[in-house]
N, C-alpha and C positions, 0 to 999 in steps of 0.2 A: 475783471482784474483791475486793480487800482494802480495808479502811478504816483510815486512820491518823489519829491526833489530833496536830495541830500547834498551836503557840502563836506568834502574830505580833502585835506591838504591843499586848500585854496581853490579847489575845482568843484563845480556843481555837476551833479549827475542825476539823471532821471532813472528811477529803479521801479520795476514792476513788482507787485506783491498781491497777495490775496486781499480781497476787500476786508476791511477791519484790521489789517496788519500794518497800516501806515505808521502809527505811533511806535510800534515795535521796530520797524525798519529805521525810523529816525533815531530811536534810542541806540540801536546798534551802530549807526553811522556816528553818533556822538561819542561812543566808546572808541571807535577807530580814530576819530579826530583827536580825542584826548591823548591817545598814544602817539599820533604823529606830532602833536605839539611837544610832547616829552622828548621825542627823538630830535626834533629841530632845536629844542632848548639845550640839548647836549652838544650842539654844534654841527650836526650832520645836515648835509644839503643834497639836493638832487631828488627829484620827485620819486623815482623808482627806488632809490636807496632808502629814503625816509619811509616809504610804504612797506618795503621788505622788512626793515628793522621794526616797524610798528607791528607787522604781522608776526614776527618772531617773539616780540614781547607778549602778544596775545596768546600765542601758542604755548609759551612758557607758563603763563598764568593758568591756562586750561589744564596743562599737565600737572601743575601744583594742585589745582582743585580736584582733578581726577585722583591723584594720589591720596588726598585727604578724604575723599568720598568712599574709597574702597576700604572696608574694614581690614584690620590687621589679619583677621582670620582668613580673608580672601587672599591677601598677599601670601600668607603662609601656605594656603592650599595650592596656589600657583607654584610656589617653590617646591612643595611636596610632589606635585605632578611631574615637574621637570626632573627631580631627583629620581622618581620611580621610572620615568622613561629611560633615563641614563642607565639605571640598574637593570632594567629589562633588556636593553640593548647589549649590555655586558653579559648577562645571563644567556641570552640567545647566542652570542658569539662563543661562549664557553660550551654550550650544548652542541653547537656545530663542530667545535674542535673535538669534543669527546666522542661524537658519532663517527667522525673521520678516524680517530684513533681506534675505536672499537672495530670498524670495518677493516682497518689494516691488520689488527690482531687476528680477526677472524680469517682473513686471507692467508696470513702466515700459518695459522693453525691448520687450515685446510691443506695448504701445500705440504706441511710437515706430515699430516695424516696420510696423504696420498703417497708420499715418498716412503714413509714407514711401512705402509701396507703393501708396498710394491705394486701399486695400481697403475703407475705410469710405465708404459712399455717403451722400448727403444724407438718405436716408430711414432711415439707421442700418443698412441691410443691406449686406453685402459684395457687391461686384460684380467678380468676377475679370476681368481683361483677357484678351486673347488670349494663348495660350501659344505661344512661339516655340521651335522646335527647332534654330535655327541658332546 
């Protein structure tokens, strides 16, 4: 493992990296340093405040690049999936409502059939009448 010395916001840091990655780490540190200089040029002070604002600038740039890299078809596909999930949830909710209504109708029909057929006795037990085969 290699160690590289970098300078960010006026402070020197020793950073470990894989062998051969020293120049890459120095280039990344220079990117961070450029952003801290931009933030300080805007009048901000305080080490942590400057570093946080520099990190936010970098995050904004990364987000913009990510948005540019994703093709429009991918963005559209993500929106389509979100729409389909919402539709599926609505359909599922409607099916549950319909099933509950069907069960309630079936229970009502069953009670009406039992009452109509005179199958409920006064003691609450069913007493089937004689079965006719004619």
